[in-house]
C-alpha positions as CSV (number, residue, x, y, z in Angstrom):
1,M,16.2,15.7,-31.4
2,I,19.5,13.9,-30.9
3,K,19.3,14.4,-27.2
4,F,16.4,12.5,-27.0
5,I,17.7,9.4,-29.2
6,V,20.7,9.5,-27.1
7,K,18.3,9.8,-24.1
8,F,15.8,7.2,-25.2
9,T,18.9,4.7,-26.2
10,L,20.6,4.7,-23.0
11,I,16.9,4.1,-21.6
12,A,16.4,1.5,-23.7
13,F,19.8,-0.2,-23.2
14,L,19.7,0.0,-19.3
15,I,16.0,-1.8,-19.5
16,L,17.8,-4.8,-21.5
17,I,20.4,-5.4,-19.2
18,L,18.6,-5.1,-15.8
19,T,15.8,-7.3,-17.3
20,S,18.6,-9.9,-18.8
21,Q,19.3,-13.3,-16.9
22,K,22.7,-12.0,-16.8
23,A,22.6,-8.6,-15.5
24,E,20.1,-10.3,-12.9
25,A,23.6,-12.3,-11.5
26,F,25.3,-9.6,-11.8
27,W,22.8,-6.9,-9.8
28,K,22.1,-9.3,-6.9
29,L,21.2,-7.1,-4.2
30,P,21.6,-9.1,-0.4
31,F,17.5,-8.2,0.3
32,E,14.6,-8.1,-2.2
33,V,13.3,-4.8,-3.1
34,K,10.0,-3.9,-4.4
35,I,9.3,-1.1,-7.0
36,G,5.9,0.3,-7.6
37,N,2.9,-1.6,-7.3
38,P,3.3,-5.3,-6.7
39,Q,1.5,-6.6,-10.0
40,S,-0.1,-10.6,-9.0
41,P,-2.7,-11.2,-6.1
42,I,0.7,-13.1,-4.0
43,E,2.5,-9.9,-4.4
44,K,-0.3,-7.7,-3.8
45,N,-1.1,-9.5,-0.7
46,E,2.4,-9.8,0.4
47,Y,2.9,-6.0,0.5
48,Y,-0.5,-5.2,1.7
49,Q,0.3,-7.6,4.8
50,T,3.8,-5.6,5.5
51,Q,2.3,-2.5,5.0
52,L,-0.6,-3.5,7.8
53,I,2.2,-5.0,10.1
54,A,4.1,-2.1,9.9
55,T,1.2,0.4,10.3
56,K,-0.1,-1.9,13.6
57,T,3.2,-1.4,15.0
58,V,3.8,1.9,14.4
59,N,0.5,2.8,15.8
60,N,0.9,1.2,18.8
61,L,4.4,2.9,19.7
62,I,3.0,6.2,18.9
63,S,0.0,5.3,20.7
64,A,1.8,4.0,23.9
65,Y,4.4,7.0,23.5
66,E,1.6,9.4,23.4
67,N,-0.3,8.6,26.7
68,K,2.9,8.5,28.5
69,N,2.9,4.3,28.8
70,S,6.6,3.6,28.9
71,A,5.7,-0.1,30.3
72,K,3.5,-1.0,27.1
73,F,5.9,1.2,24.7
74,M,9.0,-0.8,25.5
75,N,7.1,-3.7,25.2
76,F,7.2,-2.9,21.4
77,V,10.7,-2.6,21.8
78,S,13.2,-5.0,20.7
79,E,15.4,-7.3,23.1
80,D,18.1,-6.4,20.5
81,F,17.4,-2.8,19.8
82,T,20.7,-1.6,18.0
83,L,21.1,1.4,20.7
84,D,21.2,1.0,24.2
85,K,17.2,-0.4,25.5
86,S,17.7,0.8,28.8
87,I,18.6,4.3,27.4
88,L,15.7,4.4,25.3
89,G,13.5,3.8,28.5
90,S,15.5,6.5,30.2
91,S,14.7,8.6,27.7
92,I,11.4,8.0,27.1
93,R,10.5,8.7,31.0
94,Q,12.5,12.1,30.5
95,D,10.2,12.9,28.0
96,Y,7.1,12.6,29.8
97,L,8.6,14.8,32.5
98,K,9.7,17.2,30.3
99,Y,7.0,17.5,28.1
100,S,3.0,17.6,29.4
101,Y,1.6,16.9,26.1
102,I,2.8,14.7,23.4
103,R,1.2,14.3,19.8
104,I,2.1,12.5,16.9
105,N,0.9,12.7,13.6
106,C,2.7,10.3,11.0
107,F,2.2,9.4,7.4
108,V,3.9,6.3,6.3
109,N,5.5,6.8,3.0
110,N,7.3,3.5,2.4
111,V,7.7,0.1,3.6
112,V,9.8,-2.5,2.7
113,K,10.5,-6.0,3.5
114,S,13.6,-7.6,3.5
115,A,14.8,-11.3,3.0
116,D,15.3,-11.9,6.9
117,G,12.0,-10.4,8.2
118,K,13.0,-6.9,8.8
119,I,10.6,-4.5,8.3
120,A,11.8,-1.0,7.3
121,V,9.5,1.7,7.3
122,S,9.7,5.5,6.1
123,L,7.7,8.0,7.7
124,N,6.7,11.5,7.7
125,Y,5.4,13.2,11.0
126,T,4.6,16.2,12.8
127,R,4.8,16.3,16.6
128,T,3.5,18.6,19.1
129,L,5.0,19.0,22.2
130,E,4.3,21.2,25.3
131,D,7.2,22.3,27.4
132,R,5.7,21.3,31.2
133,V,8.7,24.5,32.7
134,A,8.0,26.7,29.9
135,G,4.0,26.1,28.9
136,K,4.8,26.6,25.9
137,M,4.1,24.8,22.8
138,I,6.7,22.9,20.2
139,S,6.0,21.9,17.0
140,D,8.3,20.2,14.7
141,S,8.3,17.9,11.4
142,G,10.3,15.7,9.4
143,N,11.1,12.3,8.0
144,T,12.5,9.5,10.0
145,E,13.1,5.3,9.8
146,L,12.3,2.9,11.6
147,I,13.0,-0.9,11.6
148,L,11.2,-3.4,12.7
149,I,12.0,-6.9,14.0
150,K,9.8,-10.1,14.6
151,E,10.2,-11.5,17.8
152,D,7.6,-13.5,19.8
153,N,5.4,-13.3,17.0
154,V,4.8,-9.8,17.6
155,Y,6.9,-7.1,15.3
156,K,8.6,-4.8,17.1
157,L,11.4,-1.8,17.4
158,Y,14.8,-2.9,16.3
159,S,16.4,0.5,14.9
160,M,15.9,4.0,14.6
161,R,17.3,6.6,12.4
162,K,17.6,10.7,13.5
163,P,15.9,12.5,14.3
164,Y,14.4,10.2,16.4
165,L,10.6,10.0,16.4
166,F,10.8,8.6,20.4
167,G,13.3,9.6,23.6
168,I,14.4,12.9,21.9
169,T,15.5,14.5,25.5
170,G,17.6,11.5,26.2
171,I,19.1,10.1,23.1
């Protein structure tokens, strides 16, 4: 019973601190974070719009990658890509040479938009590849993150976190 009272008191104290004006200044983050379901219609609209943009961009990247269209894929990669964009392009082409079949199924876990407009997309994926030389199907799965940035009124791939979803043979 005492443990419960102590935990309850600590939780209540943290909520009090985090919701006070002084705590807001102390705990100020460099970007806006929204946790849980948005409450107001404006927040819902913004959150769902961000989610739709992220899903559309990820689907475009996956579609171009699966269809082995490197030119179309690279159109969805930012000029300011954090790794070397030319190395990514080369790695994509190496994937196409190594694998005769590429399929990626993914589920977007979370989407967060920063104050500077970047969108962080956390996703789970299952990737199935057929090795052209060995003739064997390879399957892997995991979670990764992509960062998207707006360029020319279109969101593009800005950064990838390991394990990489694209360009797996050369990066």
